[in-house]
C-alpha positions as CSV (number, residue, x, y, z in Angstrom):
1,M,8.2,-5.4,1.8
2,I,7.4,-7.5,4.8
3,H,4.9,-10.3,4.1
4,Y,2.5,-11.2,7.0
5,P,-1.2,-11.9,7.2
6,L,-3.4,-8.9,6.7
7,P,-7.1,-8.5,7.2
8,S,-9.2,-7.6,4.2
9,G,-9.7,-3.9,3.8
10,L,-8.5,-0.7,2.3
11,Y,-4.8,0.2,2.5
12,F,-2.8,3.3,1.6
13,Y,0.7,3.1,0.4
14,Q,3.3,5.6,-0.9
15,L,5.5,5.3,-4.0
16,R,8.7,7.4,-3.7
17,T,10.7,8.2,-6.7
18,G,13.2,11.0,-6.1
19,N,11.4,14.0,-4.9
20,F,8.0,12.7,-6.1
21,V,5.7,11.0,-3.6
22,E,2.5,9.4,-4.8
23,T,-0.1,8.0,-2.4
24,K,-2.2,5.1,-3.8
25,K,-5.2,3.1,-2.5
26,M,-5.1,-0.6,-2.5
27,I,-8.1,-2.9,-1.7
28,Y,-7.0,-6.2,-0.3
29,L,-9.4,-9.1,-0.4
30,K,-8.7,-12.6,0.9
């Protein structure tokens, strides 16, 4: 994962394990 400054907000990310893909929400607050 690349680390760089992000503005606060709502982000979506995907977890991939084999053939299973799960999309999750992440709220990032500074």
